[in-house]
N, C-alpha and C positions, 0 to 999 in steps of 0.2 A: 286758318292761322290756327297752330296750335303753340297752347301756354308754357311755356320754357323760362321762365325766369331766374338766369342762373346764379347757380348756388343757392335758391332758397324753395328745392323741394320738390322738383320735375327733372328726370334724370331722359336723356334722349342721344342717341347714338345718329353720327353722320353716316350719309350713302358712303356705304363703299369699307367702314370699318366691319371686321369680325367681329363675330360675337365675346370674342378674348377680349376686346380691345376696349380699357375704360374709357369710359365715356365723359364727356366734360364734368359732371356734374360729381360722376362719381371721382374722379382725379381730383376735384377741389373737396368733395367730402371727404375722403381718405384721409386730408391731413388736417380736417376741420373737426375732429369729433368733440370738442372742447365748446368748439363753440356751437354744435346742435344741442350739446348738455348746459350749455350755458342759457340759451333762450328757452329751454324746456322749463328750468328754473324760474326762470325769469319772469316767464309771460302764461297767464291761466289758459290764454286761448290758443298757444301753441301744445301744452297738456290736452285741450280738447280735441285738438285736431289729430293728436296723436291717438286719444280714442276711438275717433272717428275711423281711424287706419285700420283701427285693430275690431271695426265691425259694432262699436255702438251706436246707434241710432238714435239716442236721445241725445250723446253730445254733438250730435249735427243738425239738431233740431235747437239745441240752445244755440250753437254759433249762429244761425240763421235766425234767432230772435235779435242776437245782441247786434247784428251787422244789415238785416235786411233794409232796414229803414235808412241809414246811412248810406251804401251802397244806392238804395233808390235815389236818396239827395242827390249824392256825386253825378251818378248816370242821368238823371234829369237835365242837371246845370249841362251836364257834356253834349248831350244830344239835342237838347233842345221840345222834347216830347216827352211827357207824364207818362202815357200809356208805353212806348216803346221802350223807358226806361224800366215801366215792372217787365217787361217780359223776357231784356238785358239782366237784368235782377236776376231772376232765374237761372239765365243761361250761366252766370257768373259761378249758382251755388252747384249747376249740374258738372261746369266743369273741376268743380272745386271736389266733389265728389268722385267724378270718375278718376281722378287722380289720388284718391284716400291712399293707395296700395303703396306708391311711390314717390309720398309726403317724407320729406326729411326738413327739421327745423334749421334753416339756414338764415335765418332772418325770424322778426315779427313777425306773428302771423296776420296782422292788417298789412303789413309791408305786401307781403306773399296775397292776399288777398284782392288788396287795390291795382296789383300788377295785373292779374288777371281781368280785372274791372276794366283797367285802363285799354287792355289787348282787345276786349269784349266790344268796346266803344270806340276804338279806330277799325275797327271790321265792318260796325252799324254805319259810320261817318261814310266809310269808302263806297258800302252799297248803296247810299242814299245818295252820295254823288255821282256813283255811275246811273243810276233812278234817275238823276237829273229834280230831285224834290228839292222843296223849298221849304225848308226849315231851320232858319236860324242856323245857316252854314257856315263851318269854321274861318277864319282869315285863311288866309296863305301865305302870308308872311310874318316875320316877328312883330314890325311895328308898322300899324295902318291909324296912322293919328289922327288924317283927315276924316277918315271915315267913320270912324269911331263920333268923331265932333261930330260930324252930319249927322249922324243917326242921334243922336242924344240933342243935339240943336232941334233936329224935326219932331222928337218927341214932346222936349220942354215947350216947344210954342204951342203945343195944344193945349197947355195948362193954364189956369188963371195967373195974373202975376199976383202970387200973396204969397206967403211960406209956404214950402211944401209940407206935407205933413210925413209919418215916420213914414205910412204904408208907400205913399208915393216915390219918397225918397228910395226903399227898400226893389221897388219896381226899376226905377233908376239903375241901380246897383246891378240888380239881374240882367240888366240889357246891355248895360257896360261890359261885365262878365260874359255874354253869352259872344261879344261883340271881338272878345280874344282868339286868337289861335286856338286849334287845339290844346295844342302845347301848353301856353301858359293859361289855359283854362285850368288845365288840370295842376299846373304846379299851384294856381291859385287857390285851387278847390283844398287840396290837401293842407297845405299851408295854413289855410284860413280857419276853415271847418274840421277839419282831421286834427289841424295842431301836428302836423308833421314838421319833423327837424330837417334842415339842409340835405344830411344824410339820409332820411327816410325818405323822401321826395327822391334822391337820386338814384336807389336803391329800386325804387318803383320805377322810374322813366329811364334807368340808365346811363344817368349822367353824372359826372363829379358834382362835389357840394358846392364848389366854387362857381360852376353850371348854372345849379340851380339858384343860386343866388344875382347869377346875372340875369336870368331869363325870370326871375321876380322880379327884378329892378325893371324892366321892360315892360314888362304887365302893370305894375305901379304908373308908368308913367301913361301908359296907354289908360288906363282907369282915371286916373286923375285927368285927362286930357276931355277924357270923355263926362267925367260928371263935372265939369266946370260949366257948361251949360244951367244947370242946377242948383249948383253951390250960389251962383250969379244972380239965380232967381230967388235967392233967399233960404237954400235947404239949410238946417242945421250942421255945421262942421262935424258935430258929433253922428249923425247919420252916414257923413261918407267914408267912413275911419277905414273904410274898406279900401280905397285909394291909396290913402295915405300909409297904413300898419301892414299891407301884406309882407313886404322886404324885411322892414324893420322888425318886426316882430318875431323875425328868425335870427335873429342879428346874433341874439347869446347862443345859438344852437348851431353854428361853424363851428365846424370841427376840422 
């Protein structure tokens, strides 16, 4: 799959179009020069990427330093394998480097980068599915409360009847997030850990802000139901804030 987030930096031509036909992004960018200028002025990472486009190797290294740990964490949560996440992180940066000459700042750099990461993760998950590997496979429907609850109950039943400590609750949250389907999981991770607004998440996932709000609401319900057995066993509600605040924390960002 080619990385081609519309309007945020990669140009592509449909089959059958002549060389003189403007590409989708050429048509978009021809009327959005002010947008490119706005992001260039506002986002220091966009300016670094423009330096990369011009052949500055140090600028590319700086972007890698800024984003590699964040990317690896996101991909590890999406894929469920730390070692594979490391390989995919390198794949993301390789795609960024290969696309450098065609880069046009039509969005924040992080939005463009995480769009590429989402595409890479989706490809990896499809490959795993074809090989029938069992590694925290994503759910296939938007809501699977019974499966989530069953997984949480099974795991919590292995623990002593006492108040769960922070590490145990963290593990429970990670398991609950892993039980979400791919799109819910991506939205949750971008909202909670990258602090993306509804609009930013929508740009990454090709959704409207309102659709992102609905997706996060469903994810929040699934997380709350998955974590309820832990909360019933005495886990402090503060440690379970992910289930409660994933959507609410973004309310003021809806445009």
